[in-house]
C-alpha positions in Angstrom: 106.9 97.9 89.1 109.9 99.3 91.0 109.4 101.2 94.2 110.3 104.9 93.8 110.1 107.9 96.1 106.5 108.2 97.3 105.5 104.9 95.7 105.4 101.3 96.9 106.0 98.2 95.0 102.6 97.1 93.7 103.1 93.5 94.9 104.0 94.6 98.4 101.0 96.9 98.4 98.6 94.2 97.3 100.1 91.7 99.8 99.0 94.1 102.6 95.4 93.3 101.8 96.0 89.7 103.0 96.3 91.1 106.5 92.6 92.1 106.7 90.8 89.5 108.7 87.9 87.8 106.9 88.6 89.7 103.7 89.8 88.6 100.3 90.5 91.4 97.9 89.9 90.4 94.4 93.2 91.2 92.6 94.4 90.4 89.1 96.4 87.5 90.6 93.3 86.1 92.2 91.3 86.5 89.0 93.9 84.5 87.1 93.9 81.8 89.7 90.1 81.5 89.7 89.5 81.9 86.0 87.8 78.4 85.5 85.8 78.7 88.7 84.4 82.0 87.5 83.8 80.7 83.9 81.9 77.7 85.4 79.8 80.1 87.6 79.0 82.4 84.6 77.9 79.4 82.6 75.0 79.1 85.1 73.5 82.2 83.5 71.9 80.0 80.9 68.9 77.9 82.0 70.0 74.8 80.0 73.4 74.9 81.9 71.6 75.3 85.3 69.4 72.3 84.5 72.4 70.2 83.4 74.4 71.2 86.5 71.5 70.4 88.9 70.9 67.0 87.1 74.5 65.8 87.8 76.7 68.4 89.5 79.8 66.3 89.4 79.5 65.4 85.7 78.9 69.1 84.8 82.0 70.2 86.8 84.1 67.5 85.2 83.5 69.3 81.9 85.5 72.3 83.2 89.3 72.7 83.7 88.8 72.8 87.4 91.2 71.4 90.1 89.8 68.6 92.2 90.0 71.1 95.2 87.9 73.6 93.3 85.4 70.9 92.3 85.1 69.7 96.0 84.6 73.3 97.1 81.9 73.9 94.6 80.1 70.6 95.4 80.2 71.4 99.1 79.4 75.1 98.5 82.4 76.1 100.5 82.3 79.8 99.4 85.2 80.9 101.6 87.4 78.2 100.0 86.2 79.3 96.6 87.2 82.8 97.3 90.6 81.6 98.4 90.9 79.7 95.1 90.1 82.9 93.1 86.3 82.8 92.8 84.6 86.1 92.5 81.7 86.7 94.8 79.6 88.2 92.0 80.2 85.3 89.7 79.6 82.8 92.5 76.2 84.5 93.0 75.1 82.6 89.9 75.6 79.4 91.9 73.7 80.9 94.9 70.8 81.7 92.6 70.9 78.2 91.0 70.5 76.9 94.5 67.6 79.2 95.2 69.5 81.3 97.8 69.5 85.0 98.1 72.8 86.8 98.1 72.4 87.5 101.8 71.6 83.9 102.7 74.6 82.6 100.8 77.0 85.1 102.3 75.7 84.3 105.8 77.1 80.8 105.3 80.6 82.4 105.1 80.3 83.8 108.6 79.9 82.2 112.0 76.3 83.4 112.1 72.9 81.9 111.1 71.1 83.8 108.3 68.7 85.5 110.8 71.7 86.6 112.9 73.5 87.8 109.8 70.4 89.7 108.5 69.9 91.4 111.9 73.6 92.4 112.0 73.4 93.9 108.5 70.1 95.6 109.2 71.7 97.2 112.3 74.6 98.7 110.3 77.0 95.8 109.7 79.9 94.6 111.7 81.4 96.8 114.3 84.7 98.4 113.4 85.9 97.4 116.8 87.9 94.2 117.2 90.6 92.4 115.2 91.7 94.7 112.4 95.0 93.0 111.5 95.8 89.3 111.3 99.5 89.9 112.0 99.0 92.6 114.6 95.9 91.1 116.1 94.3 94.5 116.5 
């Protein structure tokens, strides 16, 4: 897409999202990058796949076209890294559920807070809009 009067190049526009601290906007590029992570996660919707995965996680992951980096992130439940690799939080929720975690418990691991701290923060209205709003600008 070419920039025209009143419009911005779509790639430049989407790149601006990378400046939001702690946020990964799920774009088409990220979806393509994380295709196999997300396909793996969606496979966990079936009870027989969950059982196979829990019986031997590494063997199950080896059946998928996943990079070694993605496999390591999945095995260590490094959700922030999985998002960086193109994982979709809603697809990854199948992994949370397989592990017996609520969505809030799993997401709290992506912060610098314990689950009780995270739950209290969310019950009190979420993160404050004050603070670092831009990675580049540090404001």
